[in-house]
C-alpha positions in Angstrom: -9.5 -10.5 14.2 -10.7 -9.0 10.9 -10.1 -11.5 8.5 -11.6 -14.8 10.2 -13.1 -16.6 8.1 -10.2 -15.7 4.5 -7.9 -17.9 4.1 -5.4 -16.2 3.0 -2.1 -18.1 5.1 0.7 -17.9 3.7 -0.1 -15.5 0.4 1.8 -12.8 -0.5 0.0 -9.7 0.2 1.4 -6.4 -1.2 -0.6 -3.2 0.6 0.2 0.4 -0.4 -0.3 3.4 1.5 0.2 1.2 4.3 2.3 3.5 7.0 -1.2 5.3 8.1 -5.3 4.4 8.0 -6.7 2.2 6.1 -3.3 1.1 4.8 -1.9 -0.1 7.7 -4.8 -1.8 9.5 -5.6 -3.8 6.2 -2.0 -4.4 6.8 -2.0 -5.6 10.2 -5.0 -7.5 9.3 -3.7 -9.3 7.0 -1.1 -10.2 8.6 -3.3 -11.7 12.3 -5.2 -13.7 9.3 -1.5 -15.2 8.0 -0.5 -13.3 5.3 3.0 -12.3 4.6 2.5 -9.3 3.8 5.4 -6.3 1.3 4.6 -2.8 2.6 4.6 0.4 0.7 4.4 4.2 1.8 6.7 7.3 0.9 7.1 7.4 4.9 9.8 5.0 6.3 8.9 6.2 10.5 5.4 4.9 9.8 6.8 1.6 7.8 8.8 0.9 10.8 6.9 0.9 13.2 3.9 -0.8 10.9 6.6 -3.9 10.4 6.9 -4.0 14.0 3.6 -5.4 14.5 3.3 -7.4 11.7 7.0 -9.2 13.0 5.6 -9.4 16.3 2.5 -11.6 14.6 5.4 -13.9 13.9 4.9 -12.5 10.0 7.0 -12.4 7.5 6.9 -7.9 6.4 8.8 -6.3 3.8 8.3 -2.8 4.0 9.8 -0.6 0.5 9.8 2.9 0.7 8.2 3.8 -3.0 5.4 6.9 -4.4 3.0 5.2 -6.4 2.5 8.4 -7.7 5.9 8.3 -9.6 5.2 5.6 -12.2 9.7 4.5 -12.4 9.6 4.1 -8.5 6.8 2.0 -8.9 8.3 0.3 -11.2 11.7 0.0 -9.9 9.6 -1.8 -6.7 8.2 -3.9 -9.1 11.0 -6.1 -10.2 12.5 -6.3 -6.7 8.8 -8.3 -6.5 8.9 -12.3 -7.8 5.2 -13.2 -6.2 2.0 -11.7 -5.3 -1.1 -13.6 -4.5 -3.0 -10.1 -3.1 -3.0 -6.4 -3.3 -4.4 -4.1 -1.5 -4.0 -0.7 -3.9 -5.1 1.7 -0.6 -3.1 4.5 -1.4 -5.4 8.0 -1.7 -6.0 11.3 -0.1 -7.7 14.3 0.2 -8.1 17.6 0.6 -11.5 18.5 1.1 -12.7 22.2 -0.5 -15.7 23.2 -1.6 -15.9 22.4 -5.3 -15.5 26.0 -7.0 -12.6 27.0 -3.8 -10.1 23.8 -5.1 -6.8 25.4 -5.9 -5.1 23.5 -9.3 -2.5 22.4 -7.4 -4.4 20.5 -4.9 -6.7 18.9 -7.7 -3.3 17.7 -9.2 -2.5 16.1 -6.0 -5.4 14.4 -5.2 -6.1 12.9 -8.9 -2.4 12.5 -9.5 -2.7 10.3 -6.2 -6.2 8.9 -6.5 -5.9 7.7 -9.8 -3.0 7.5 -11.4 -0.8 5.5 -8.3 -3.5 3.5 -9.1 -3.2 3.0 -12.2 0.9 2.2 -11.6 0.8 0.2 -9.2 -1.9 -1.7 -11.4 0.5 -1.7 -14.3 3.3 -2.9 -11.9 1.6 -5.7 -10.9 0.8 -6.7 -14.4 4.4 -7.6 -15.3 5.0 -10.0 -11.4 
Protein backbone atom coordinates (compact mmCIF):
# COMPACT_ATOMS: atom_id res chain seq x y z
CA UNK A 1 0.00 0.00 0.00
CA UNK A 2 1.51 3.31 -1.11
CA UNK A 3 -0.63 5.69 0.94
CA UNK A 4 -0.39 4.01 4.34
CA UNK A 5 -0.09 7.25 6.30
CA UNK A 6 -2.63 9.20 4.28
CA UNK A 7 -6.13 9.44 5.75
CA UNK A 8 -8.56 9.03 2.89
CA UNK A 9 -10.92 6.44 4.35
CA UNK A 10 -14.40 6.88 2.87
CA UNK A 11 -13.36 10.03 0.98
CA UNK A 12 -14.51 10.35 -2.63
CA UNK A 13 -11.62 10.67 -5.06
CA UNK A 14 -11.86 11.45 -8.77
CA UNK A 15 -8.97 10.46 -11.03
CA UNK A 16 -8.75 11.56 -14.68
CA UNK A 17 -6.82 9.40 -17.11
CA UNK A 18 -7.52 6.50 -14.77
CA UNK A 19 -7.55 3.81 -17.42
CA UNK A 20 -3.79 3.43 -17.76
CA UNK A 21 -0.40 4.33 -16.35
CA UNK A 22 -0.12 6.80 -13.50
CA UNK A 23 -3.87 7.44 -13.34
CA UNK A 24 -4.58 3.74 -12.91
CA UNK A 25 -1.88 3.47 -10.23
CA UNK A 26 -3.25 6.52 -8.38
CA UNK A 27 -6.81 5.19 -8.46
CA UNK A 28 -5.77 1.79 -7.10
CA UNK A 29 -3.52 3.34 -4.43
CA UNK A 30 -6.35 5.60 -3.27
CA UNK A 31 -8.70 2.61 -3.07
CA UNK A 32 -6.10 0.64 -1.09
CA UNK A 33 -5.91 3.57 1.32
CA UNK A 34 -9.69 3.54 1.79
CA UNK A 35 -11.10 6.03 -0.69
CA UNK A 36 -14.10 5.44 -2.92
CA UNK A 37 -13.40 6.28 -6.53
CA UNK A 38 -14.81 8.04 -9.55
CA UNK A 39 -12.57 7.19 -12.49
CA UNK A 40 -12.54 8.94 -15.87
CA UNK A 41 -11.07 7.87 -19.19
CA UNK A 42 -11.99 8.00 -22.86
CA UNK A 43 -11.70 4.20 -23.10
CA UNK A 44 -14.49 2.13 -21.54
CA UNK A 45 -12.55 -1.17 -21.60
CA UNK A 46 -9.68 0.39 -19.63
CA UNK A 47 -12.14 1.75 -17.07
CA UNK A 48 -13.83 -1.63 -16.65
CA UNK A 49 -10.49 -3.29 -15.85
CA UNK A 50 -9.54 -0.66 -13.25
CA UNK A 51 -13.03 -0.68 -11.75
CA UNK A 52 -12.83 -4.47 -11.22
CA UNK A 53 -9.55 -4.07 -9.32
CA UNK A 54 -11.02 -1.37 -7.11
CA UNK A 55 -14.15 -3.37 -6.37
CA UNK A 56 -11.96 -6.34 -5.35
CA UNK A 57 -10.53 -3.99 -2.70
CA UNK A 58 -14.10 -3.61 -1.34
CA UNK A 59 -14.33 0.04 -2.33
CA UNK A 60 -17.03 1.76 -4.34
CA UNK A 61 -16.09 2.74 -7.84
CA UNK A 62 -17.96 4.66 -10.50
CA UNK A 63 -16.41 4.73 -13.95
CA UNK A 64 -17.35 7.42 -16.45
CA UNK A 65 -16.29 7.63 -20.08
CA UNK A 66 -15.28 11.26 -20.46
CA UNK A 67 -13.06 13.15 -22.88
CA UNK A 68 -11.54 15.83 -20.66
CA UNK A 69 -10.46 17.85 -23.71
CA UNK A 70 -14.16 18.44 -24.41
CA UNK A 71 -15.53 21.01 -21.97
CA UNK A 72 -19.17 20.03 -22.56
CA UNK A 73 -18.32 16.40 -21.75
CA UNK A 74 -16.55 17.49 -18.55
CA UNK A 75 -19.42 19.78 -17.57
CA UNK A 76 -21.93 16.96 -18.09
CA UNK A 77 -19.80 14.58 -16.02
CA UNK A 78 -19.42 16.97 -13.09
CA UNK A 79 -23.16 17.71 -13.12
CA UNK A 80 -23.66 14.09 -11.98
CA UNK A 81 -21.24 14.37 -9.04
CA UNK A 82 -22.65 15.68 -5.76
CA UNK A 83 -19.56 15.36 -3.54
CA UNK A 84 -15.83 15.26 -4.19
CA UNK A 85 -13.02 15.26 -1.63
CA UNK A 86 -9.94 14.50 -3.74
CA UNK A 87 -9.07 15.36 -7.34
CA UNK A 88 -6.19 13.76 -9.20
CA UNK A 89 -6.12 15.75 -12.44
CA UNK A 90 -3.84 13.26 -14.18
CA UNK A 91 -4.91 12.96 -17.83
CA UNK A 92 -2.03 13.88 -20.09
CA UNK A 93 0.18 12.75 -22.91
CA UNK A 94 3.32 13.44 -24.88
CA UNK A 95 4.38 13.03 -28.47
CA UNK A 96 8.18 12.95 -28.17
CA UNK A 97 9.87 14.71 -31.04
CA UNK A 98 12.63 17.21 -31.63
CA UNK A 99 11.18 20.67 -31.13
CA UNK A 100 11.95 21.74 -34.71
CA UNK A 101 10.14 18.67 -36.08
CA UNK A 102 6.90 18.81 -34.09
CA UNK A 103 3.83 18.76 -36.33
CA UNK A 104 1.19 21.38 -35.62
CA UNK A 105 -1.54 18.77 -35.09
CA UNK A 106 0.64 16.94 -32.57
CA UNK A 107 1.33 20.16 -30.66
CA UNK A 108 -2.37 21.04 -30.69
CA UNK A 109 -3.24 17.61 -29.32
CA UNK A 110 -0.62 17.69 -26.54
CA UNK A 111 -1.52 21.25 -25.49
CA UNK A 112 -5.23 20.43 -25.69
CA UNK A 113 -4.90 17.45 -23.42
CA UNK A 114 -2.21 18.60 -21.01
CA UNK A 115 -3.34 22.18 -20.49
CA UNK A 116 -6.92 22.71 -21.61
CA UNK A 117 -8.14 19.45 -20.10
CA UNK A 118 -6.64 20.29 -16.71
CA UNK A 119 -8.39 23.67 -16.87
CA UNK A 120 -11.73 22.07 -17.89
CA UNK A 121 -11.59 19.62 -15.00
CA UNK A 122 -10.67 22.30 -12.47
CA UNK A 123 -13.55 24.52 -13.64
CA UNK A 124 -15.92 21.53 -13.52
CA UNK A 125 -14.77 20.61 -10.03
CA UNK A 126 -15.45 24.11 -8.79
CA UNK A 127 -19.16 23.50 -9.39
CA UNK A 128 -19.37 20.38 -7.18
